[in-house]
C-alpha positions as CSV (number, residue, x, y, z in Angstrom):
1,T,33.2,108.3,-214.4
2,N,32.1,111.5,-216.2
3,V,29.7,114.0,-214.6
4,S,27.9,116.7,-216.6
5,L,27.5,120.0,-214.7
6,P,25.2,122.9,-215.6
7,S,26.9,125.8,-217.4
8,S,24.9,128.3,-215.4
9,G,22.7,128.5,-212.3
10,T,23.2,126.9,-208.8
11,L,24.4,123.4,-208.3
12,S,22.4,121.8,-205.4
13,T,24.3,119.8,-202.9
14,G,21.1,118.2,-201.6
15,G,19.5,118.2,-198.2
16,L,17.4,120.9,-196.6
17,P,18.9,124.1,-195.1
18,V,19.4,123.7,-191.3
19,T,18.2,126.2,-188.6
20,E,19.3,125.5,-185.0
21,V,16.5,126.7,-182.6
22,T,17.9,127.8,-179.3
23,G,14.7,129.5,-178.0
24,T,11.5,127.8,-177.1
25,T,9.3,128.7,-180.1
26,Q,9.8,128.7,-183.9
27,A,7.6,129.4,-186.8
28,M,8.6,126.8,-189.5
29,A,9.4,127.5,-193.1
30,V,8.9,125.1,-196.0
31,D,11.8,122.9,-197.0
32,T,13.8,123.5,-193.9
33,S,15.4,121.3,-191.3
34,Y,15.3,122.3,-187.6
35,I,17.5,121.3,-184.6
36,A,15.6,121.8,-181.4
37,S,18.4,122.8,-178.9
38,N,17.1,124.1,-175.6
39,A,16.9,122.8,-172.1
40,A,13.2,123.6,-172.1
41,L,10.6,122.3,-174.6
42,V,10.9,123.8,-178.1
43,T,7.6,124.3,-179.9
44,L,7.8,124.4,-183.7
45,T,4.7,125.4,-185.6
46,L,4.0,124.3,-189.1
47,P,3.5,127.1,-191.7
48,S,-0.1,127.9,-192.4
49,T,0.8,127.8,-196.2
50,A,2.6,124.8,-197.6
51,A,2.5,123.3,-201.1
52,V,2.2,119.6,-201.9
53,G,5.7,118.2,-201.6
54,A,7.1,120.7,-199.1
55,E,9.3,118.9,-196.6
56,F,10.3,119.5,-192.9
57,E,12.7,117.8,-190.6
58,V,13.0,118.2,-186.8
59,N,16.0,116.8,-184.9
60,G,16.2,116.8,-181.1
61,K,19.3,118.0,-179.4
62,G,18.3,119.9,-176.2
63,A,17.2,118.2,-173.0
64,G,13.6,119.7,-173.3
65,G,12.7,117.9,-176.4
66,W,10.4,119.3,-179.1
67,K,6.7,119.6,-180.0
68,L,5.5,120.1,-183.6
69,A,2.3,122.2,-183.4
70,Q,-0.4,122.7,-186.1
71,N,-2.5,125.5,-187.3
72,A,-6.3,125.5,-187.8
73,S,-7.5,122.8,-190.2
74,Q,-4.0,121.0,-190.2
75,S,-3.2,117.4,-189.3
76,I,-0.3,115.0,-189.4
77,Q,-0.7,111.4,-190.3
78,F,1.7,108.5,-190.0
79,T,1.6,104.7,-190.5
80,N,2.5,102.3,-187.7
81,G,2.3,98.6,-188.2
82,G,0.1,99.0,-191.3
83,S,-2.5,101.2,-189.8
84,V,-2.8,104.9,-190.3
85,S,-3.1,107.2,-187.4
86,S,-3.7,111.0,-187.4
87,T,-3.4,113.9,-185.0
88,T,-6.4,115.8,-183.9
89,V,-7.3,118.3,-186.7
90,G,-6.4,122.0,-185.8
91,T,-4.4,123.8,-183.1
92,G,-5.1,121.0,-180.5
93,G,-3.2,118.4,-182.5
94,F,0.6,117.9,-182.3
95,I,3.4,115.4,-182.5
96,A,6.2,115.4,-179.9
97,S,9.4,113.8,-178.9
98,A,9.6,111.4,-176.0
99,V,13.3,112.1,-175.5
100,A,15.6,114.8,-176.6
101,S,17.2,112.9,-179.5
102,D,14.0,111.9,-181.3
103,C,13.7,113.0,-185.0
104,V,11.0,113.3,-187.6
105,R,10.7,114.1,-191.3
106,L,7.4,115.2,-192.8
107,R,6.0,116.0,-196.3
108,C,2.9,118.1,-197.1
109,I,0.5,115.8,-199.1
110,T,-2.5,118.1,-199.3
111,A,-1.8,121.8,-199.7
112,N,-1.7,123.7,-196.4
113,T,-3.7,121.0,-194.4
114,L,-2.3,117.5,-194.4
115,F,1.3,116.4,-193.5
116,E,2.6,112.8,-193.5
117,V,5.5,111.4,-191.5
118,L,8.0,110.0,-193.9
119,D,10.5,108.8,-191.3
120,S,11.0,109.0,-187.6
121,M,13.5,107.9,-185.1
122,G,12.6,107.4,-181.4
123,N,9.2,107.2,-179.7
124,I,7.1,110.1,-181.2
125,S,3.8,110.8,-179.4
126,F,0.8,112.5,-180.9
127,T,-2.5,114.0,-179.9
């Protein structure tokens, strides 16, 4: 099989860059994957600015699990069994892991404000 490579620039190997979070809080960056690795709860906060199509991943590793917090006017929606559910709009809304190894992948579908769960593993809770 022949493969054509670009003659200049950077060849992407795919996937999002990964940041392991060993503290208890983390401001998230667009198009980044996070591993929540702390014995206490790790709270990751969505960025206040995110373009349509921006993606985020959170993988659980530490015993404390993780919580994905929102900024003002933001919400996260997901489909479960054919019905769409959403978090409370604003800083009171969040999704969280039930156990340390739960994972979630999100995409921004309305600039800065609406995020959708594309995939999850485990028992993700929301408010």
